[in-house]
C-alpha positions as CSV (number, residue, x, y, z in Angstrom):
1,M,-28.7,-38.2,-3.1
2,H,-25.1,-37.1,-2.7
3,D,-23.5,-37.9,0.6
4,S,-23.0,-34.2,1.3
5,V,-26.8,-33.6,1.2
6,D,-27.3,-36.2,3.9
7,Q,-24.6,-34.6,5.9
8,Y,-26.2,-31.1,5.5
9,L,-29.6,-32.5,6.6
10,A,-27.9,-34.1,9.6
11,S,-26.5,-30.6,10.5
12,L,-30.0,-29.1,10.4
13,H,-31.2,-31.8,12.8
14,A,-28.2,-31.1,15.1
15,N,-29.1,-27.4,15.1
16,R,-32.6,-28.3,16.1
17,R,-34.3,-27.2,12.9
18,S,-37.9,-28.3,12.7
19,P,-38.8,-31.6,11.1
20,L,-40.9,-29.7,8.5
21,T,-37.9,-27.5,7.6
22,I,-35.7,-30.6,7.2
23,K,-38.3,-32.4,5.2
24,A,-38.7,-29.5,2.8
25,A,-34.9,-29.2,2.4
26,R,-34.6,-32.9,1.6
27,Q,-37.3,-32.6,-1.1
28,D,-35.8,-29.5,-2.6
29,L,-32.2,-30.8,-2.7
30,S,-33.2,-34.2,-3.9
31,R,-35.1,-32.6,-6.8
32,F,-32.2,-30.3,-7.7
33,T,-29.5,-33.0,-7.5
34,M,-31.5,-35.4,-9.7
35,W,-32.2,-32.7,-12.2
36,W,-28.5,-31.7,-12.2
37,E,-27.3,-35.2,-12.9
38,T,-29.8,-35.7,-15.7
39,H,-29.0,-32.3,-17.2
40,H,-25.2,-32.7,-17.1
41,Q,-25.1,-36.5,-17.5
42,R,-22.6,-36.9,-14.6
43,P,-22.7,-37.6,-10.9
44,F,-23.6,-34.6,-8.7
45,D,-20.7,-32.9,-6.8
46,P,-21.1,-29.6,-5.0
47,A,-17.6,-28.6,-6.2
48,L,-18.9,-28.5,-9.7
49,L,-21.8,-26.1,-9.2
50,L,-21.8,-22.9,-11.1
51,G,-24.1,-19.9,-10.8
52,H,-25.9,-20.5,-14.1
53,D,-27.0,-24.0,-12.8
54,F,-29.4,-22.2,-10.5
55,S,-30.7,-20.0,-13.3
56,D,-31.3,-23.0,-15.5
57,W,-33.1,-24.8,-12.7
58,I,-35.4,-21.8,-12.0
59,V,-36.4,-21.8,-15.7
60,L,-37.1,-25.5,-15.6
61,R,-39.3,-25.1,-12.5
62,Q,-41.2,-22.2,-14.0
63,Q,-41.7,-23.4,-17.6
64,H,-41.8,-27.2,-17.3
65,D,-43.2,-27.8,-13.8
66,S,-45.3,-24.6,-13.6
67,A,-44.2,-24.3,-10.0
68,A,-45.6,-21.3,-8.0
69,P,-43.1,-18.5,-7.2
70,A,-43.3,-19.2,-3.5
71,T,-42.5,-22.9,-4.1
72,I,-39.5,-22.0,-6.2
73,N,-38.3,-19.5,-3.7
74,R,-38.5,-22.1,-0.9
75,G,-36.3,-24.3,-3.1
76,L,-33.8,-21.5,-3.6
77,A,-33.7,-20.9,0.2
78,S,-32.8,-24.6,0.6
79,L,-30.1,-24.3,-2.0
80,R,-28.6,-21.2,-0.4
81,G,-28.5,-23.0,3.0
82,Y,-26.8,-26.1,1.5
83,C,-24.2,-24.1,-0.5
84,A,-23.3,-22.0,2.5
85,W,-22.8,-25.1,4.6
86,A,-20.8,-26.8,1.8
87,H,-18.6,-23.8,1.4
88,R,-17.9,-23.7,5.2
89,S,-17.2,-27.4,5.1
90,G,-14.6,-27.0,2.4
91,L,-16.6,-28.9,-0.2
92,M,-16.5,-26.0,-2.6
93,T,-13.9,-23.2,-3.0
94,E,-16.5,-20.5,-3.7
95,N,-20.2,-20.3,-2.9
96,P,-22.0,-20.0,-6.3
97,A,-25.3,-19.4,-4.6
98,T,-24.4,-16.0,-3.1
99,A,-25.9,-14.2,-6.1
100,I,-29.2,-16.1,-6.1
101,T,-32.2,-13.8,-5.6
102,D,-35.8,-14.8,-5.1
103,I,-38.1,-14.5,-8.1
104,P,-40.9,-11.9,-7.7
105,T,-44.2,-13.1,-6.2
106,A,-47.6,-11.7,-6.6
107,P,-48.2,-9.1,-3.9
108,L,-51.3,-10.8,-2.5
109,A,-51.9,-11.6,1.2
110,P,-52.5,-15.2,2.1
111,R,-56.0,-16.5,1.8
112,S,-58.1,-16.1,5.0
113,L,-61.7,-16.7,6.1
114,P,-64.2,-13.9,7.0
115,S,-65.4,-13.8,10.6
116,G,-68.8,-15.3,9.5
117,A,-67.1,-18.4,8.1
118,V,-65.0,-18.8,11.2
119,D,-68.1,-18.5,13.4
120,A,-69.9,-21.1,11.3
121,L,-66.9,-23.5,11.7
122,L,-66.9,-23.2,15.4
123,R,-70.7,-23.8,15.6
124,A,-70.4,-26.9,13.3
125,V,-68.2,-28.8,15.8
126,R,-70.8,-28.4,18.5
127,N,-73.0,-30.9,16.6
128,E,-70.5,-33.7,17.1
129,K,-72.3,-36.5,18.9
130,H,-69.2,-38.1,20.5
131,E,-68.4,-35.9,23.5
132,A,-64.7,-36.6,23.7
133,V,-64.2,-36.0,20.0
134,R,-66.2,-32.8,20.3
135,L,-64.2,-31.5,23.2
136,R,-60.9,-32.4,21.5
137,D,-61.8,-30.8,18.2
138,E,-63.0,-27.6,20.0
139,A,-59.7,-27.4,21.7
140,I,-57.8,-27.8,18.4
141,L,-59.9,-25.1,16.7
142,S,-59.6,-22.7,19.6
143,L,-55.8,-22.8,19.3
144,L,-56.0,-22.3,15.6
145,V,-58.7,-19.6,15.5
146,Y,-57.9,-17.6,18.7
147,A,-54.2,-18.1,19.1
148,G,-53.0,-18.5,15.5
149,L,-50.8,-21.5,16.3
150,R,-49.3,-23.6,13.5
151,A,-50.5,-27.2,13.2
152,Q,-47.1,-28.6,14.3
153,E,-47.0,-26.2,17.2
154,I,-50.3,-27.6,18.5
155,C,-48.9,-31.1,18.1
156,D,-45.9,-30.2,20.2
157,L,-47.9,-28.6,23.0
158,Q,-47.5,-30.2,26.5
159,L,-49.9,-29.9,29.4
160,R,-47.5,-27.6,31.2
161,D,-47.6,-25.1,28.2
162,L,-51.2,-24.2,28.9
163,D,-51.7,-21.6,31.7
164,L,-55.4,-20.9,31.9
165,V,-54.9,-19.0,35.2
166,G,-52.6,-16.6,33.4
167,G,-54.5,-16.9,30.2
168,T,-51.6,-17.9,27.9
169,V,-50.2,-20.8,25.9
170,T,-46.5,-21.2,25.5
171,V,-45.0,-22.4,22.2
172,R,-41.7,-23.8,23.2
173,R,-40.5,-24.7,19.7
174,G,-42.0,-22.6,16.9
175,K,-40.6,-22.1,13.4
176,A,-36.8,-22.0,13.4
177,G,-36.9,-23.2,17.0
178,K,-38.2,-19.9,18.4
179,S,-40.4,-19.8,21.5
180,R,-43.2,-17.4,22.3
181,R,-46.0,-16.9,24.8
182,V,-49.4,-16.2,23.3
183,P,-52.3,-14.6,25.2
184,L,-55.6,-16.5,25.0
185,H,-58.9,-14.9,24.1
186,K,-61.6,-15.6,26.8
187,D,-63.5,-17.8,24.4
188,A,-60.4,-20.0,23.8
189,Q,-59.9,-20.2,27.6
190,H,-63.4,-21.4,28.0
191,L,-63.1,-24.1,25.4
192,L,-59.7,-25.3,26.6
193,Q,-61.0,-25.4,30.2
194,R,-63.9,-27.6,29.2
195,Y,-61.5,-29.9,27.4
196,L,-59.3,-30.2,30.4
197,D,-62.1,-30.7,32.9
198,K,-64.4,-33.0,31.0
199,M,-61.9,-35.1,29.0
200,R,-58.2,-34.5,29.3
201,C,-57.5,-34.1,33.0
202,T,-60.7,-35.2,34.7
203,S,-58.9,-35.9,38.0
204,G,-57.1,-32.6,37.9
205,S,-53.9,-31.3,36.2
206,P,-50.6,-33.0,37.1
207,P,-48.7,-31.4,40.0
208,V,-46.0,-28.8,39.1
209,G,-42.8,-30.7,38.3
210,D,-44.5,-34.0,37.7
211,I,-43.5,-36.0,34.7
212,G,-47.2,-36.0,33.6
213,E,-46.9,-32.3,32.8
214,R,-44.8,-33.2,29.8
215,E,-47.5,-35.3,28.2
216,S,-49.0,-34.0,25.0
217,L,-51.9,-31.5,25.6
218,I,-54.0,-32.8,22.6
219,V,-55.0,-36.4,22.3
220,G,-56.0,-38.9,19.7
221,F,-58.2,-42.0,20.1
222,D,-57.1,-45.6,19.8
223,Q,-59.5,-46.9,17.2
224,T,-58.3,-50.5,17.7
225,V,-59.5,-50.8,21.3
226,A,-63.2,-50.9,22.5
227,G,-64.3,-47.6,23.9
228,R,-61.7,-45.7,21.9
229,P,-59.4,-44.8,24.8
230,I,-57.4,-41.5,24.5
231,R,-53.8,-41.6,23.5
232,P,-51.8,-38.5,24.1
233,G,-50.2,-37.0,21.0
234,I,-51.5,-36.3,17.5
235,N,-49.9,-35.4,14.1
236,Q,-50.5,-32.6,11.6
237,R,-52.6,-34.9,9.4
238,L,-55.2,-35.3,12.1
239,I,-55.5,-31.5,12.6
240,Q,-55.9,-31.1,8.8
241,R,-58.6,-33.7,8.8
242,V,-60.4,-32.0,11.7
243,V,-60.4,-28.6,10.0
244,R,-61.4,-30.1,6.6
245,A,-64.3,-32.1,8.1
246,R,-65.7,-29.3,10.3
247,A,-65.4,-26.8,7.5
248,N,-67.3,-29.1,5.2
249,E,-70.0,-29.6,7.8
250,A,-70.3,-25.9,8.2
251,A,-70.5,-25.3,4.5
252,I,-73.2,-28.0,4.0
253,R,-75.2,-26.3,6.8
254,L,-74.9,-22.9,5.2
255,Q,-75.9,-24.2,1.8
256,A,-79.0,-25.9,3.4
257,D,-79.9,-22.7,5.2
258,A,-79.5,-20.7,2.0
259,S,-82.0,-23.0,0.2
260,R,-84.6,-21.9,2.8
261,E,-83.7,-18.2,2.9
262,P,-86.2,-15.9,1.1
263,L,-83.9,-12.9,0.9
264,L,-81.6,-13.1,-2.1
265,E,-79.0,-10.9,-0.5
266,R,-78.7,-13.3,2.4
267,V,-78.6,-16.3,0.1
268,G,-75.6,-14.9,-1.7
269,A,-73.8,-14.1,1.5
270,M,-74.3,-17.6,2.9
271,L,-73.3,-19.3,-0.3
272,E,-70.1,-17.2,-0.4
273,L,-69.3,-18.2,3.2
274,A,-69.8,-21.8,2.2
275,R,-67.5,-21.4,-0.8
276,R,-64.8,-19.9,1.4
277,L,-65.0,-22.7,3.9
278,Q,-64.3,-25.3,1.2
279,T,-60.7,-24.0,1.0
280,A,-60.2,-23.9,4.8
281,T,-56.9,-25.3,6.2
282,P,-55.2,-24.9,9.6
283,H,-53.0,-22.2,8.1
284,T,-56.0,-20.4,6.7
285,L,-57.3,-20.0,10.2
286,R,-53.9,-18.6,11.3
287,H,-54.1,-16.1,8.5
288,S,-57.7,-15.3,9.5
289,L,-56.6,-14.3,13.0
290,A,-53.9,-12.0,11.6
291,R,-56.4,-10.2,9.3
292,R,-59.0,-9.9,12.2
293,M,-56.4,-8.4,14.5
294,L,-55.3,-5.8,11.9
295,E,-58.9,-4.9,11.0
296,R,-59.7,-4.3,14.6
297,G,-56.9,-2.0,15.4
298,A,-53.8,-4.1,16.2
299,D,-50.5,-3.0,14.8
300,L,-48.0,-5.1,12.9
301,A,-45.7,-5.6,15.9
302,E,-48.5,-7.1,17.9
303,V,-49.5,-9.5,15.1
304,Q,-45.9,-10.4,14.6
305,R,-45.5,-11.4,18.2
306,V,-48.7,-13.5,18.2
307,L,-47.8,-15.4,15.0
308,G,-44.1,-15.7,15.9
309,H,-42.7,-14.2,12.7
310,S,-39.0,-13.5,12.6
311,R,-39.3,-10.5,10.4
312,I,-42.0,-7.8,10.5
313,S,-41.9,-7.7,6.7
314,T,-43.4,-11.2,6.8
315,T,-46.3,-9.9,8.9
316,G,-46.7,-6.9,6.5
317,I,-48.1,-9.1,3.8
318,Y,-51.4,-9.1,5.6
319,L,-51.8,-5.4,4.8
320,T,-52.0,-6.2,1.1
321,P,-55.3,-7.5,-0.5
322,S,-55.8,-11.2,-0.6
323,E,-57.1,-13.0,-3.7
324,D,-60.5,-13.1,-2.1
325,D,-60.4,-9.3,-1.4
326,V,-59.6,-8.7,-5.1
327,R,-62.5,-11.1,-6.1
328,D,-64.9,-9.2,-3.8
329,A,-63.7,-5.9,-5.3
330,I,-64.3,-7.1,-8.9
331,D,-67.8,-8.4,-7.9
332,R,-68.7,-5.0,-6.4
333,A,-67.5,-3.2,-9.5
334,G,-70.0,-4.7,-11.8
335,V,-71.0,-2.7,-14.9
């Protein structure tokens, strides 16, 4: 990559942008600069960029790579940020990215899970034989299902961020470095209290101001040591594996129950829940909370605050039908 790209990424780090934002920008800018050098047969230099370079790149991403509109728009956002920085830094006399506009995206809400599927997921984890794993996974799912936290936000939580007396969890560094305090549903409070009492803080929580308060809330297990002792701190991959494994267990149980169900209507409903669980991700559970809140009377501002969206227009996407909503509507239409 061009030196200026590394300098721009360093500026993002200095401005406390999230590791995921920096990783995405690195991927987008690396892809763009490699394409530019191949296309123009010369070394990349931001001073040489013209507006039609971006148009050509969009066409390539659409026609050759079959990239989704959301993926292309994320890349455009990275390019806009880089060019604005390069212009301020004197690396280009004009900013050629000022006229870049996002390409239209399908007006469908993000995929979510119906309440029945979420309930089946929560019930599946209770069958885990290893108590510490069961308690840990229930704590993770409670933060996804009831608080709508992002996977990285859960990884970043410290013991001091959980206030079960006040019934809140504090996200100190959400997307774009923004903080927020999220009220906890009573079911989440119950699961998190069990996790603390029986596994995480069996001797009591660290005193206020103690350095132990800054330890990670969620723990992993050291597989290389007998007894699998806990090790504070996890990563996003572990959360993704937990959701995928528990959702798969729930789907298998629903399919087995459906095979013994005499009423065809119930069979269809259970198999549909199983199908939906097969696409479950941590972010799907976050979307599911937003949909449940709106369906049960919350307004957009309340959902925006819980999810930590910078703009209410982002939250508004949940008012539009999702792909599964449209699928259900077609199924109901019949002939």
